[in-house]
VMD Tcl script that draws the C-alpha trace (Angstrom):
set ca {
  {-112.41 -154.17 -37.37}
  {-109.25 -152.24 -36.61}
  {-109.83 -148.96 -34.83}
  {-108.17 -146.12 -36.74}
  {-106.76 -144.71 -33.51}
  {-105.61 -147.82 -31.62}
  {-102.90 -150.45 -32.10}
  {-104.66 -153.63 -33.26}
  {-105.42 -155.56 -30.13}
  {-107.57 -154.83 -27.15}
  {-110.12 -152.81 -25.24}
  {-112.45 -153.21 -22.20}
  {-112.27 -153.55 -18.49}
  {-113.42 -154.32 -14.98}
  {-112.63 -156.49 -11.88}
  {-109.97 -157.47 -9.53}
  {-109.22 -157.09 -5.87}
  {-111.38 -157.44 -2.77}
  {-112.56 -154.36 -0.92}
  {-112.37 -154.84 2.86}
  {-114.94 -152.94 4.90}
  {-114.45 -152.24 8.60}
  {-117.81 -152.14 10.35}
  {-118.56 -148.75 11.97}
  {-114.87 -147.81 11.89}
  {-115.27 -145.97 8.57}
  {-117.78 -143.23 7.81}
  {-119.89 -144.31 4.82}
  {-121.19 -141.46 2.63}
  {-124.97 -141.35 2.33}
  {-124.77 -141.86 -1.46}
  {-122.51 -144.93 -1.22}
  {-123.78 -148.21 -2.67}
  {-124.63 -150.90 -0.10}
  {-122.19 -153.80 -0.16}
  {-124.08 -156.98 -1.19}
  {-123.17 -160.36 0.24}
  {-122.70 -161.48 -3.36}
  {-123.78 -160.46 -6.86}
  {-125.86 -163.48 -7.87}
  {-129.19 -161.62 -7.94}
  {-127.84 -158.85 -10.17}
  {-126.08 -161.28 -12.48}
  {-129.16 -163.49 -12.78}
  {-131.25 -160.46 -13.72}
  {-128.79 -158.74 -16.10}
  {-126.95 -161.65 -17.75}
  {-129.78 -162.30 -20.27}
  {-129.43 -158.72 -21.59}
  {-125.73 -159.17 -22.47}
  {-124.89 -160.56 -25.92}
  {-121.90 -161.93 -27.78}
  {-121.26 -159.96 -30.98}
  {-119.69 -161.83 -33.89}
  {-118.56 -160.23 -37.13}
  {-117.20 -161.41 -40.44}
  {-115.01 -159.59 -42.92}
  {-113.36 -160.76 -46.12}
  {-109.58 -160.90 -45.77}
  {-109.11 -159.14 -49.12}
  {-110.88 -156.11 -47.66}
  {-108.68 -156.17 -44.58}
  {-105.56 -156.21 -46.74}
  {-106.80 -153.34 -48.89}
  {-107.67 -151.28 -45.83}
  {-104.32 -152.00 -44.23}
  {-102.60 -150.60 -47.30}
  {-104.62 -147.39 -47.26}
  {-104.81 -146.64 -43.53}
  {-101.90 -146.06 -41.13}
  {-101.73 -148.78 -38.51}
  {-102.77 -146.98 -35.33}
  {-99.58 -145.17 -34.54}
  {-101.02 -142.57 -32.18}
  {-101.81 -144.65 -29.07}
  {-99.15 -145.98 -26.69}
  {-98.45 -149.66 -27.34}
  {-99.52 -150.65 -23.84}
  {-103.11 -149.56 -24.43}
  {-104.86 -152.38 -26.20}
  {-108.23 -153.02 -27.78}
  {-110.07 -155.98 -26.34}
  {-111.54 -157.58 -29.42}
  {-110.96 -161.21 -30.36}
  {-110.07 -161.87 -34.01}
  {-109.74 -165.27 -35.65}
  {-108.68 -166.33 -39.12}
  {-106.87 -169.18 -40.76}
  {-103.05 -168.97 -40.84}
  {-103.17 -168.77 -44.62}
  {-105.69 -165.88 -44.40}
  {-107.72 -167.55 -47.12}
  {-110.95 -167.67 -45.10}
  {-113.20 -164.79 -44.02}
  {-111.98 -163.24 -40.78}
  {-114.21 -163.57 -37.75}
  {-114.30 -161.17 -34.82}
  {-115.88 -161.49 -31.42}
  {-116.91 -158.85 -28.91}
  {-119.73 -158.13 -26.49}
  {-122.76 -155.86 -26.27}
  {-125.91 -155.21 -24.25}
  {-129.58 -154.57 -24.99}
  {-130.82 -151.07 -24.11}
  {-134.43 -151.21 -25.32}
  {-137.22 -153.73 -25.81}
  {-137.37 -152.92 -29.53}
  {-133.93 -154.43 -30.08}
  {-131.27 -151.71 -29.85}
  {-127.86 -152.95 -28.67}
  {-124.79 -150.95 -27.63}
  {-121.26 -152.19 -28.35}
  {-117.85 -150.72 -29.28}
  {-117.17 -149.18 -32.69}
  {-113.93 -151.15 -32.99}
  {-115.89 -154.40 -32.60}
  {-118.00 -153.83 -35.72}
  {-115.87 -151.46 -37.80}
  {-115.51 -152.66 -41.43}
  {-117.62 -155.77 -40.78}
  {-119.55 -157.28 -43.68}
  {-121.83 -159.32 -41.46}
  {-122.84 -158.76 -37.81}
  {-124.67 -161.24 -35.59}
  {-125.47 -161.35 -31.89}
  {-126.15 -164.32 -29.63}
  {-127.98 -164.54 -26.32}
  {-126.46 -167.15 -24.02}
  {-126.57 -170.61 -25.58}
  {-129.10 -169.59 -28.23}
  {-128.12 -169.38 -31.87}
  {-127.02 -166.06 -33.38}
  {-129.45 -163.59 -34.93}
  {-128.56 -160.99 -37.60}
  {-127.95 -157.42 -36.52}
  {-127.95 -154.19 -38.52}
  {-125.61 -151.28 -37.84}
  {-127.63 -148.23 -36.81}
  {-124.67 -145.90 -36.41}
  {-121.20 -145.61 -34.94}
  {-119.02 -142.95 -33.37}
  {-115.27 -143.54 -33.68}
  {-114.50 -140.57 -31.43}
  {-115.99 -142.32 -28.39}
  {-115.76 -145.90 -29.75}
  {-119.51 -146.43 -29.36}
  {-121.77 -148.18 -31.88}
  {-125.45 -149.12 -31.89}
  {-126.90 -152.26 -33.50}
  {-130.52 -153.26 -34.12}
  {-132.08 -156.70 -34.04}
  {-135.67 -157.87 -34.36}
  {-137.24 -157.97 -30.87}
  {-136.86 -161.37 -29.26}
  {-139.44 -163.07 -27.00}
  {-139.06 -162.00 -23.34}
  {-135.90 -160.06 -24.18}
  {-134.15 -158.66 -21.11}
  {-133.12 -154.98 -21.15}
  {-130.45 -153.09 -19.22}
  {-130.93 -149.68 -17.64}
  {-128.47 -146.78 -17.67}
  {-126.95 -145.59 -14.42}
  {-125.16 -142.42 -13.35}
  {-121.45 -142.78 -14.04}
  {-120.78 -139.45 -12.30}
  {-121.96 -141.03 -9.03}
  {-119.45 -143.89 -9.31}
  {-116.73 -143.05 -6.80}
  {-113.33 -144.78 -6.60}
  {-113.78 -147.83 -4.42}
  {-117.39 -148.52 -5.43}
  {-118.31 -151.99 -6.64}
  {-118.58 -152.78 -10.36}
  {-119.52 -155.91 -12.31}
  {-118.42 -156.73 -15.86}
  {-120.25 -159.28 -18.02}
  {-119.07 -160.27 -21.47}
  {-117.55 -162.90 -23.76}
  {-113.77 -162.96 -23.18}
  {-112.07 -165.37 -25.59}
  {-115.53 -166.44 -26.74}
  {-116.56 -167.62 -23.28}
  {-120.01 -166.06 -23.24}
  {-121.67 -165.08 -19.99}
  {-118.45 -164.48 -18.05}
  {-118.77 -162.40 -14.87}
  {-115.98 -160.48 -13.16}
  {-116.22 -158.14 -10.18}
  {-114.03 -155.30 -8.97}
  {-114.10 -151.65 -8.02}
  {-113.85 -148.27 -9.69}
  {-110.12 -147.55 -9.56}
  {-110.26 -143.97 -10.86}
  {-112.36 -141.63 -12.97}
  {-111.76 -139.28 -15.88}
  {-108.71 -141.12 -17.19}
  {-107.00 -139.88 -20.35}
  {-105.36 -142.78 -22.23}
  {-104.31 -140.66 -25.21}
  {-106.77 -142.26 -27.63}
  {-108.41 -138.97 -28.58}
  {-109.44 -135.50 -27.42}
  {-112.62 -136.79 -25.76}
  {-110.93 -139.31 -23.45}
  {-112.78 -139.53 -20.13}
  {-112.61 -143.16 -19.03}
  {-113.61 -145.00 -15.87}
  {-110.65 -147.09 -14.69}
  {-111.41 -150.42 -13.03}
  {-109.53 -153.42 -11.72}
  {-112.12 -155.89 -13.01}
  {-110.64 -158.68 -15.13}
  {-111.13 -157.73 -18.77}
  {-109.78 -159.77 -21.67}
  {-110.12 -160.17 -25.43}
  {-113.77 -160.38 -26.44}
  {-114.99 -158.22 -23.54}
  {-115.09 -155.14 -25.79}
  {-118.49 -153.50 -25.85}
  {-119.79 -155.30 -22.78}
  {-121.49 -153.50 -19.88}
  {-119.96 -152.34 -16.62}
  {-122.65 -152.47 -13.94}
  {-122.77 -150.80 -10.54}
  {-123.96 -152.63 -7.43}
  {-127.56 -151.70 -8.28}
  {-127.35 -153.45 -11.65}
  {-127.26 -150.23 -13.70}
  {-124.90 -149.76 -16.65}
  {-122.34 -147.09 -15.76}
  {-119.81 -147.89 -18.49}
  {-118.98 -149.71 -21.71}
  {-115.85 -151.84 -21.32}
  {-113.44 -150.66 -23.98}
  {-109.69 -150.84 -23.29}
  {-106.95 -152.17 -21.03}
  {-103.45 -151.12 -20.09}
  {-101.19 -154.12 -20.49}
  {-97.51 -154.74 -21.25}
  {-98.28 -158.40 -21.99}
  {-101.53 -158.21 -23.98}
  {-103.71 -159.69 -21.24}
  {-105.51 -158.45 -18.14}
  {-103.34 -157.10 -15.33}
  {-106.11 -155.31 -13.47}
  {-106.10 -151.99 -15.32}
  {-109.12 -151.64 -17.56}
  {-111.10 -148.72 -18.96}
  {-114.77 -148.12 -19.73}
  {-116.58 -145.33 -21.55}
  {-118.76 -143.70 -18.87}
  {-122.53 -144.02 -19.26}
  {-122.81 -140.23 -19.32}
  {-121.06 -140.33 -22.69}
  {-122.25 -143.69 -24.01}
  {-125.94 -143.02 -23.34}
  {-125.86 -139.62 -25.05}
  {-124.02 -141.00 -28.09}
  {-126.33 -144.03 -28.35}
  {-129.45 -141.87 -28.20}
  {-128.15 -139.59 -30.95}
  {-127.19 -142.54 -33.16}
  {-130.65 -144.07 -32.73}
  {-132.37 -140.76 -33.40}
  {-130.36 -139.50 -36.38}
  {-127.65 -142.06 -37.21}
  {-124.90 -139.57 -36.36}
  {-123.42 -137.58 -33.50}
  {-123.25 -133.80 -33.53}
  {-120.49 -132.11 -31.54}
  {-119.76 -128.48 -31.08}
  {-116.47 -126.80 -31.89}
  {-115.15 -123.25 -31.69}
  {-111.95 -123.44 -33.75}
  {-109.05 -122.86 -31.38}
  {-105.80 -124.71 -30.76}
  {-105.05 -124.86 -27.07}
  {-101.88 -125.10 -25.01}
  {-101.54 -125.98 -21.34}
  {-100.18 -123.22 -19.12}
  {-96.93 -124.22 -17.43}
  {-95.61 -122.31 -14.42}
  {-93.04 -120.66 -16.73}
  {-95.75 -119.57 -19.19}
  {-97.89 -118.28 -16.32}
  {-94.96 -116.25 -15.05}
  {-94.29 -114.86 -18.52}
  {-97.95 -113.86 -18.81}
  {-97.79 -112.16 -15.44}
  {-100.32 -114.57 -13.92}
  {-100.24 -115.67 -10.31}
  {-101.43 -119.20 -11.16}
  {-101.50 -121.65 -14.08}
  {-105.27 -122.07 -14.23}
  {-107.04 -122.06 -17.58}
  {-105.73 -122.81 -21.06}
  {-103.79 -120.65 -23.48}
  {-105.13 -120.04 -27.00}
  {-102.15 -120.94 -29.18}
  {-103.92 -120.17 -32.47}
  {-107.37 -119.34 -33.80}
  {-108.76 -121.00 -36.91}
  {-109.41 -118.38 -39.62}
  {-113.12 -117.98 -40.22}
  {-114.03 -120.25 -37.30}
  {-116.55 -119.49 -34.56}
  {-113.89 -118.29 -32.12}
  {-112.39 -115.81 -34.59}
  {-115.85 -114.48 -35.46}
  {-116.52 -113.95 -31.76}
  {-113.27 -112.06 -31.24}
  {-111.14 -114.69 -29.48}
  {-107.46 -113.92 -30.06}
  {-104.18 -115.80 -29.92}
  {-102.70 -115.29 -26.46}
  {-106.06 -115.22 -24.67}
  {-106.36 -117.43 -21.58}
  {-109.71 -119.20 -21.33}
  {-110.64 -119.76 -17.68}
  {-114.35 -120.65 -17.86}
  {-117.03 -121.89 -20.23}
  {-120.40 -120.91 -18.87}
  {-120.20 -121.55 -15.13}
  {-117.66 -124.39 -15.51}
  {-114.05 -123.76 -14.58}
  {-111.52 -124.71 -17.26}
  {-108.41 -126.33 -15.79}
  {-107.10 -128.01 -18.93}
  {-107.53 -128.18 -22.68}
  {-109.37 -131.46 -22.22}
  {-111.94 -129.75 -19.98}
  {-112.70 -127.17 -22.65}
  {-112.70 -129.65 -25.54}
  {-115.19 -131.96 -23.81}
  {-117.39 -129.08 -22.68}
  {-117.58 -127.58 -26.18}
  {-118.12 -130.99 -27.80}
  {-121.14 -131.57 -25.55}
  {-122.85 -128.44 -26.88}
  {-125.25 -128.53 -29.78}
  {-124.02 -126.66 -32.86}
  {-125.78 -123.33 -33.19}
  {-126.04 -122.71 -29.46}
  {-124.20 -119.91 -27.70}
  {-121.32 -120.59 -25.31}
  {-120.04 -118.00 -22.84}
  {-116.24 -118.10 -22.69}
  {-114.50 -116.13 -19.97}
  {-111.06 -115.10 -21.17}
  {-108.23 -113.16 -19.63}
  {-106.67 -110.67 -22.03}
  {-104.06 -108.18 -20.88}
  {-104.70 -109.25 -17.30}
  {-108.40 -108.38 -17.48}
  {-111.16 -111.05 -17.48}
  {-113.94 -110.57 -20.01}
  {-116.85 -112.66 -21.19}
  {-117.03 -113.51 -24.89}
  {-120.18 -115.10 -26.37}
  {-119.38 -117.65 -29.09}
  {-121.86 -119.33 -31.43}
  {-120.79 -122.98 -31.41}
  {-120.13 -124.52 -34.82}
  {-120.32 -128.09 -36.14}
  {-117.15 -130.08 -35.55}
  {-115.61 -130.75 -39.01}
  {-116.16 -134.31 -40.18}
  {-119.10 -135.05 -37.88}
  {-121.60 -134.26 -40.64}
  {-120.53 -137.39 -42.48}
  {-121.08 -140.00 -39.78}
  {-123.86 -141.59 -41.80}
  {-121.51 -142.07 -44.75}
  {-118.70 -143.74 -42.85}
  {-120.30 -147.00 -41.76}
  {-120.03 -150.37 -43.53}
  {-122.34 -150.89 -46.48}
  {-125.96 -151.51 -45.63}
  {-128.55 -152.53 -48.19}
  {-131.87 -151.35 -46.79}
  {-134.95 -149.96 -48.45}
  {-134.68 -146.80 -46.38}
  {-131.05 -145.94 -46.95}
  {-130.09 -147.76 -50.11}
  {-126.51 -148.90 -50.66}
  {-123.77 -146.86 -49.05}
  {-121.52 -144.81 -51.32}
  {-118.65 -145.95 -49.11}
  {-116.68 -142.78 -48.39}
  {-115.84 -140.76 -45.30}
  {-115.91 -137.07 -46.19}
  {-114.89 -133.91 -44.36}
  {-114.91 -130.19 -45.08}
  {-111.55 -128.79 -46.10}
  {-110.03 -127.09 -43.05}
  {-107.26 -124.52 -43.20}
  {-104.48 -127.08 -42.75}
  {-105.77 -129.15 -45.68}
  {-106.33 -126.02 -47.76}
  {-102.72 -124.94 -47.31}
  {-101.58 -128.36 -48.45}
  {-104.01 -128.65 -51.38}
  {-103.89 -125.05 -52.54}
  {-105.64 -121.84 -51.59}
  {-108.21 -122.04 -54.40}
  {-109.41 -125.59 -53.73}
  {-113.06 -125.94 -52.77}
  {-115.20 -129.00 -52.16}
  {-114.98 -131.84 -49.62}
  {-112.06 -134.09 -48.82}
  {-112.23 -137.88 -49.13}
  {-110.75 -139.15 -45.87}
  {-111.41 -142.87 -46.30}
  {-112.88 -145.21 -48.92}
  {-114.71 -148.38 -47.92}
  {-113.21 -151.42 -49.73}
  {-115.47 -153.04 -52.35}
  {-117.90 -150.10 -52.12}
  {-119.29 -148.28 -55.18}
  {-116.81 -145.45 -54.56}
  {-113.85 -147.84 -54.33}
  {-114.84 -149.80 -57.41}
  {-115.19 -146.54 -59.36}
  {-111.66 -145.45 -58.49}
  {-112.28 -142.86 -55.76}
  {-109.20 -142.62 -53.51}
  {-108.43 -141.16 -50.07}
  {-107.08 -137.65 -50.59}
  {-109.35 -136.89 -53.56}
  {-111.34 -133.65 -53.34}
  {-114.91 -133.88 -54.62}
  {-115.62 -130.55 -56.29}
  {-119.05 -131.16 -57.79}
  {-121.79 -133.79 -57.93}
  {-123.97 -133.97 -61.03}
  {-122.47 -130.62 -62.13}
  {-123.52 -128.88 -58.92}
  {-120.82 -127.40 -56.70}
  {-120.12 -129.30 -53.49}
  {-119.53 -127.24 -50.35}
  {-120.26 -129.80 -47.61}
  {-120.51 -133.59 -47.27}
  {-124.31 -133.42 -47.22}
  {-124.22 -132.24 -50.86}
  {-122.58 -135.51 -51.90}
  {-124.95 -137.57 -49.77}
  {-127.96 -135.85 -51.33}
  {-126.68 -136.39 -54.88}
  {-125.99 -140.07 -54.16}
  {-129.45 -140.55 -52.66}
  {-131.09 -138.94 -55.68}
  {-129.01 -141.08 -58.06}
  {-130.28 -144.24 -56.35}
  {-133.87 -143.05 -56.67}
  {-133.29 -142.26 -60.36}
  {-131.38 -145.54 -60.85}
  {-128.50 -143.81 -62.62}
  {-124.85 -143.09 -61.81}
  {-123.82 -139.98 -59.92}
  {-121.24 -137.89 -61.78}
  {-118.50 -136.59 -59.49}
  {-115.81 -134.13 -60.50}
  {-112.72 -134.59 -58.38}
  {-109.34 -132.94 -57.97}
  {-106.39 -135.34 -57.70}
  {-102.75 -134.27 -57.67}
  {-103.74 -130.88 -59.07}
  {-105.67 -132.43 -61.97}
  {-109.42 -132.37 -62.53}
  {-111.29 -135.50 -63.68}
  {-114.82 -136.87 -63.74}
  {-115.84 -140.16 -62.14}
  {-119.25 -141.80 -62.64}
  {-120.28 -143.97 -59.68}
  {-123.05 -146.47 -60.52}
  {-125.95 -146.37 -58.06}
}
mol new
graphics top color blue
foreach p $ca { graphics top sphere $p radius 0.5 }
foreach p [lrange $ca 0 end-1] q [lrange $ca 1 end] { graphics top cylinder $p $q radius 0.2 }
display resetview
């Protein structure tokens, strides 16, 4: 339930002040939303599609995970997750978590935050005053903090519709519905405070900021526009006191809808990457490069063997465009590349020696994304079988330098507590070299061997490298 990137606490947001409109004194853009007299019609229509999400996790698992995973050191303390957690003071009872979510299709798909359901053993959702129903995890994406659940279709189930987050201008009305502190069906209203906020939670940060009142338990709930369309998923707040102060953040629907559709379709999210480390261009760097402005981003290094190196990108190049999109920052380029499907061609315009030139790059698969289906909590289904319980990633150059130049295989990034992998002694940092005596070159090789072992009802034999030593581990299927 703890997000690997955030300090254990909060996330989600919307509501606050009153927007005063002066009749005819202010020019209203043609695309602006009409100001309703109140929001009762929208709330009455959309409230039934918003659910409370409850999770349970054994405390022993939480303790084991806390020992093996750093406690979210990379996000400023003031940015908090908004996810309610309850447990007995003695921590002898299962831990219960509470968040929010919303239905996106009549066949029972529900969107929520990844940090709401991460590491949960049991997930249930509740509509209004009705009793909870069990939910299955379809897939999750830690990079954007989006997850998709599935329930059996309910009679007369209400469904939300996606809106255009790019059309949400600062000052436009927004409505948040969720379950703060377990108070289901809570409505708050505010405005879009800003767009494209970077809260330092990851390279894909692109949040809508709102002044709507968001508190613990709002995580994963919808942020509606004045037409009743979902334009965001309430996710985080900025707070020095751990409670709402009118600065909340939501994942824009442009991102959330794309991620949800991919998770429903394939159970994972594919993102492009080109293999460069970027550096912002300061006025001093621009002057040193002989540039008249500081537009674009500087290529600080190129990953050996990566797509950029193969295309001829060099250290010291300044990337000013990708396709027809101007690149003003490293974040612009990272998000643009991530949105591309691996295998497609990107046109990068670079300045080298003062001369612009266009370089075609075949976009690669972002390392680690191939294993999204392996990283979720255990699910026992006829289709998927029991999860092996490991998060795997290809060995990049940084890891190779640390592990040794001759190491091949895939790196174990995380091990799910009480999973088959954990119970067999697999540890984070292990390198899986072979599976059933076949060399492993990518995470899919391990997934395929595990799937076949379950069909054959026999253990999978993994050869791993640990601390420079080779050993075999048999994991019962």
